[in-house]
NULO-365551 format. One line per 4 residues: number of its first residue (from 1); for each residue z, x, y of C-alpha. Coordinates in Angstrom, 2 decimals. Layout:
N
NUM = Z:X:Y ~ ...
//
This chain:
334
1 = -33.51:20.57:17.01 ~ -35.71:20.42:19.84 ~ -35.79:18.48:23.25 ~ -39.59:18.33:22.71
5 = -41.38:17.42:25.95 ~ -44.50:19.40:25.28 ~ -47.83:17.91:26.65 ~ -48.98:19.00:29.65
9 = -51.27:16.13:30.39 ~ -47.82:13.84:30.56 ~ -45.25:16.04:31.24 ~ -44.45:16.29:35.15
13 = -40.66:16.02:35.31 ~ -38.13:17.75:37.99 ~ -35.88:19.99:36.67 ~ -33.13:17.91:37.22
17 = -35.08:15.18:34.99 ~ -35.41:17.85:32.16 ~ -31.93:18.55:32.20 ~ -31.01:14.86:32.25
21 = -33.48:14.57:29.34 ~ -31.79:17.61:27.47 ~ -28.52:15.81:27.65 ~ -29.97:12.51:26.71
25 = -31.46:13.71:23.38 ~ -28.48:15.91:22.30 ~ -25.99:12.85:22.98 ~ -28.14:10.78:20.91
29 = -28.72:13.14:18.05 ~ -32.33:13.92:18.97 ~ -33.22:10.09:19.05 ~ -34.94:8.30:22.10
33 = -36.29:4.51:22.66 ~ -39.38:3.99:24.09 ~ -37.31:2.04:26.88 ~ -35.27:5.29:27.50
37 = -38.42:7.47:27.58 ~ -40.40:5.15:30.21 ~ -37.37:5.34:32.70 ~ -38.30:8.80:33.03
41 = -41.76:7.87:34.17 ~ -43.50:8.98:31.28 ~ -46.53:6.49:29.98 ~ -46.19:4.21:26.95
45 = -48.78:6.47:25.17 ~ -46.53:9.56:25.29 ~ -44.52:9.25:22.37 ~ -47.93:8.53:20.08
49 = -49.35:11.74:21.58 ~ -46.46:13.60:20.57 ~ -46.35:11.98:17.07 ~ -50.40:13.26:16.61
53 = -49.42:16.41:17.72 ~ -46.56:16.72:14.76 ~ -43.78:17.26:17.30 ~ -41.93:13.74:16.98
57 = -41.65:10.87:14.43 ~ -41.49:7.23:14.79 ~ -37.94:6.13:13.06 ~ -38.40:2.53:13.48
61 = -40.25:0.61:16.21 ~ -40.44:2.00:19.48 ~ -37.70:4.55:18.42 ~ -38.41:8.19:18.08
65 = -36.90:11.24:16.83 ~ -38.02:14.20:19.16 ~ -38.41:16.63:15.77 ~ -39.97:16.37:12.25
69 = -38.50:16.60:9.17 ~ -35.71:14.89:7.43 ~ -33.26:12.66:9.58 ~ -29.62:13.76:9.38
73 = -27.35:10.47:9.24 ~ -26.09:11.03:12.82 ~ -29.52:10.64:13.83 ~ -30.49:7.75:11.76
77 = -27.19:5.91:13.07 ~ -28.16:6.49:16.84 ~ -31.75:5.01:15.93 ~ -30.43:2.32:14.46
81 = -28.22:1.48:17.57 ~ -31.35:2.16:19.80 ~ -33.40:-0.15:17.71 ~ -30.82:-2.84:18.17
85 = -30.28:-2.32:21.76 ~ -27.21:-2.51:24.14 ~ -25.33:-5.54:22.21 ~ -25.15:-3.58:18.93
89 = -22.68:-2.34:16.78 ~ -22.32:-0.59:13.13 ~ -21.11:-3.09:10.70 ~ -20.63:-3.75:6.84
93 = -20.61:-0.26:4.56 ~ -21.70:1.74:7.98 ~ -18.85:0.51:9.82 ~ -16.38:1.30:6.48
97 = -17.81:4.81:6.46 ~ -17.23:5.59:9.87 ~ -13.89:4.24:9.88 ~ -13.22:6.71:6.79
101 = -12.78:3.42:4.47 ~ -15.50:4.32:2.19 ~ -17.50:7.63:1.18 ~ -20.88:8.48:3.21
105 = -23.93:6.71:0.89 ~ -26.39:9.13:2.37 ~ -29.47:7.16:1.32 ~ -28.15:3.85:2.12
109 = -29.71:2.11:4.93 ~ -27.50:1.62:8.42 ~ -26.07:-1.51:8.82 ~ -25.93:-3.22:12.39
113 = -24.79:-6.33:13.66 ~ -26.24:-7.97:16.68 ~ -25.72:-11.47:18.25 ~ -26.59:-14.51:16.57
117 = -29.92:-15.09:18.88 ~ -31.09:-11.36:18.83 ~ -34.68:-11.07:17.76 ~ -33.95:-7.77:15.86
121 = -34.83:-7.97:12.14 ~ -34.19:-5.36:9.51 ~ -36.56:-2.22:9.24 ~ -35.57:-1.33:5.46
125 = -35.04:1.51:3.99 ~ -33.28:2.39:7.38 ~ -31.92:-0.33:9.06 ~ -30.12:-3.65:8.16
129 = -29.81:-6.06:10.45 ~ -27.09:-8.58:10.54 ~ -26.20:-11.65:13.21 ~ -22.87:-12.82:14.26
133 = -21.88:-15.97:16.12 ~ -18.69:-14.23:17.16 ~ -19.80:-10.52:18.30 ~ -17.76:-10.78:20.88
137 = -14.61:-10.68:18.88 ~ -15.56:-8.27:16.35 ~ -16.07:-5.06:18.13 ~ -13.56:-2.28:18.13
141 = -13.34:0.16:20.95 ~ -14.99:3.51:19.31 ~ -17.42:5.83:19.27 ~ -19.87:5.00:18.00
145 = -19.64:1.69:18.60 ~ -18.63:-0.79:15.41 ~ -16.75:-3.70:13.97 ~ -13.11:-3.36:13.83
149 = -11.43:-2.38:10.73 ~ -10.52:-5.78:9.43 ~ -13.87:-7.48:10.01 ~ -15.48:-4.60:8.16
153 = -13.31:-5.47:5.22 ~ -14.18:-9.01:5.84 ~ -17.69:-8.45:6.27 ~ -17.93:-6.39:2.99
157 = -16.14:-8.65:1.21 ~ -18.59:-11.86:1.74 ~ -21.33:-9.57:0.75 ~ -20.02:-8.90:-2.59
161 = -22.03:-10.42:-5.23 ~ -18.63:-12.22:-7.12 ~ -15.67:-13.85:-5.76 ~ -13.66:-11.39:-8.15
165 = -15.23:-8.48:-6.86 ~ -14.79:-9.88:-3.23 ~ -10.87:-10.07:-3.98 ~ -10.47:-6.59:-5.50
169 = -12.51:-5.00:-2.72 ~ -10.06:-6.69:-0.03 ~ -7.27:-5.55:-2.12 ~ -8.48:-1.76:-2.32
173 = -9.83:-1.35:1.24 ~ -6.66:-2.78:2.71 ~ -4.50:-1.12:0.58 ~ -5.78:2.08:0.74
177 = -6.11:2.24:4.32 ~ -2.93:0.74:5.37 ~ -4.94:-2.15:7.53 ~ -2.42:-4.77:9.12
181 = -2.22:-7.87:6.94 ~ -1.62:-9.77:10.12 ~ -4.71:-8.71:12.00 ~ -6.83:-9.47:8.89
185 = -4.97:-12.83:8.47 ~ -5.67:-13.63:12.07 ~ -9.64:-12.73:11.69 ~ -9.87:-14.96:8.69
189 = -8.46:-17.95:10.56 ~ -10.62:-17.38:13.81 ~ -13.80:-16.06:12.01 ~ -13.70:-17.52:8.40
193 = -16.09:-15.47:6.00 ~ -19.03:-17.68:4.96 ~ -18.77:-16.38:1.55 ~ -15.64:-16.14:-1.21
197 = -13.27:-17.21:1.59 ~ -10.81:-18.01:-1.23 ~ -10.87:-15.11:-2.63 ~ -10.41:-13.13:0.41
201 = -7.19:-15.43:1.06 ~ -6.24:-14.78:-2.35 ~ -6.27:-11.10:-1.64 ~ -4.20:-11.17:0.99
205 = -1.27:-13.12:-0.96 ~ -1.66:-10.48:-3.56 ~ -0.97:-7.74:-0.79 ~ 1.77:-9.81:1.11
209 = 3.34:-9.84:-2.30 ~ 3.61:-6.22:-2.33 ~ 0.54:-5.04:-4.08 ~ -1.17:-1.99:-2.67
213 = -3.77:-1.48:-5.21 ~ -6.41:-3.30:-7.13 ~ -4.80:-2.89:-10.50 ~ -1.06:-3.81:-8.98
217 = -2.79:-6.92:-7.60 ~ -4.08:-7.65:-11.13 ~ -1.03:-7.36:-12.59 ~ 0.76:-9.61:-9.97
221 = -1.67:-12.16:-10.75 ~ -2.76:-12.38:-14.24 ~ 0.55:-11.03:-15.63 ~ 3.52:-11.96:-13.50
225 = 2.22:-15.10:-11.78 ~ 0.17:-16.42:-14.27 ~ 3.16:-16.12:-17.07 ~ 5.88:-17.48:-15.01
229 = 7.64:-13.93:-14.88 ~ 10.04:-12.93:-12.60 ~ 8.69:-11.53:-9.23 ~ 9.21:-7.88:-9.22
233 = 10.04:-5.63:-6.56 ~ 6.99:-3.42:-6.00 ~ 6.72:0.31:-4.36 ~ 10.31:0.87:-5.10
237 = 11.60:4.51:-4.21 ~ 14.03:6.47:-5.80 ~ 14.86:10.44:-6.27 ~ 13.96:12.98:-8.62
241 = 14.65:16.45:-7.85 ~ 15.11:15.84:-4.04 ~ 11.74:14.24:-3.88 ~ 11.26:10.51:-3.01
245 = 8.72:9.11:-5.70 ~ 7.91:5.85:-6.09 ~ 7.80:3.21:-9.17 ~ 5.18:0.78:-8.98
249 = 6.94:-2.41:-10.57 ~ 10.81:-2.88:-10.82 ~ 12.76:-5.94:-12.52 ~ 16.08:-4.77:-10.91
253 = 16.31:-8.03:-8.68 ~ 16.30:-10.14:-11.86 ~ 19.41:-8.15:-13.40 ~ 16.90:-5.91:-15.81
257 = 16.60:-2.31:-15.16 ~ 12.80:-2.39:-16.37 ~ 10.41:-0.02:-14.93 ~ 6.53:-1.01:-15.32
261 = 4.15:1.53:-14.27 ~ 0.39:1.09:-13.77 ~ -1.83:3.56:-14.21 ~ -5.25:3.45:-12.71
265 = -6.42:7.06:-14.17 ~ -9.02:6.15:-16.61 ~ -9.19:9.31:-18.68 ~ -7.27:12.41:-17.56
269 = -4.76:13.45:-15.43 ~ -3.97:16.60:-13.26 ~ -1.31:18.83:-14.33 ~ 0.48:17.83:-10.75
273 = 0.55:13.89:-11.62 ~ 1.32:14.81:-15.53 ~ 4.48:16.97:-14.40 ~ 5.39:14.27:-11.84
277 = 5.11:11.61:-14.37 ~ 7.15:13.51:-16.74 ~ 10.00:14.06:-14.59 ~ 9.93:10.22:-13.86
281 = 10.24:9.71:-17.44 ~ 13.22:11.87:-17.78 ~ 14.75:10.34:-14.72 ~ 14.31:6.81:-16.15
285 = 15.77:7.90:-19.37 ~ 18.66:9.16:-17.97 ~ 19.38:6.58:-15.95 ~ 19.10:4.18:-19.13
289 = 15.81:2.12:-17.75 ~ 13.28:0.66:-20.18 ~ 9.88:1.62:-19.32 ~ 6.58:-0.15:-20.10
293 = 3.24:1.62:-19.13 ~ -0.16:-0.37:-18.41 ~ -3.60:0.77:-17.31 ~ -6.68:-1.10:-15.88
297 = -8.06:-1.89:-19.41 ~ -4.80:-3.41:-20.44 ~ -3.99:-5.64:-17.41 ~ -7.81:-6.65:-16.66
301 = -8.62:-7.31:-20.39 ~ -5.70:-8.34:-22.08 ~ -2.90:-9.74:-19.71 ~ -1.32:-12.20:-21.87
305 = -0.39:-9.44:-24.26 ~ 0.93:-7.37:-21.40 ~ 3.08:-10.54:-20.29 ~ 4.40:-10.74:-23.90
309 = 5.70:-7.46:-23.93 ~ 7.38:-7.39:-20.72 ~ 8.87:-10.53:-21.24 ~ 10.34:-9.24:-24.76
313 = 12.12:-6.30:-22.95 ~ 13.25:-8.76:-20.06 ~ 14.93:-11.24:-22.92 ~ 16.34:-8.09:-24.65
317 = 18.08:-6.91:-21.36 ~ 19.25:-10.31:-20.73 ~ 16.86:-12.24:-18.53 ~ 17.11:-15.78:-19.38
321 = 14.66:-17.49:-16.76 ~ 11.90:-19.81:-17.70 ~ 8.44:-18.61:-18.39 ~ 5.13:-20.56:-19.29
325 = 2.06:-19.61:-21.18 ~ -1.31:-19.28:-19.30 ~ -4.55:-21.37:-20.23 ~ -5.65:-18.15:-22.08
329 = -2.68:-17.36:-24.04 ~ -2.69:-17.75:-27.81 ~ -1.28:-21.12:-29.15 ~ 1.95:-19.38:-30.57
333 = 2.84:-17.90:-27.19 ~ 3.09:-21.15:-25.55
//
């Protein structure tokens, strides 16, 4: 990447300024703003001259890459931040990618958030601009600047098309990234999402109940809670061959040695996972434990049938507690 300052008609920078220029361009991944260019005493028409000479390219209004060709994602992020100005942070999916919460979507626009009255507007396909009335309360100390992890989750949930998708996304991101629930709770109260507020709070309740994945949350909500089954213990540790493994759902607290495993793998498992599951099965059998296994399709598409099977084992093993049918159960189950 070149720190291209060719064009003798305009360039009369001192050696010191050239060194500063080189450091600036390098620190910003080959991107500069018009304001930064003018700080070096270069005229307003200088960027256009470089573009016409096919040395530079305009990325968004008044922001330039000092090279031609494809823009690396780091350069595009820098351009978005330069475009937004000093009060700008990465947000939404881009912030999630920077936090390592989601994979990088190379062709997606860079999402930035600016203060509510800021004049910047989206420049698609490169930059998507959002505004926040609580701008000062959503920023996390980071480089590049971005929204906090908890605010990133809230923003992404609010952007989902449906409440169910918002709830699932919150469970997925918090469960997979070990984000402190209390911090998300606090931000939801201080900065309520403008969409899907109820779904976000429901997701936090499911996570507080022990669910750490979307499938576990769905089981807790649609099987246990919807049918009045006893609340199981989740992520219960046990030892097999001197290795600590974890069971998804166990009903020992209700007096029943029943394990429910929730398998989120859609089609195939690695040999390592298959071996682990076989050892878990053998250990459960030797301990005299009943076992039931359900996948995503079972829990999401037919939770009433799952609840009936779990209830049958609970009853067989001596659980005498009350249960109830959900509004979707067949008539005979009530």
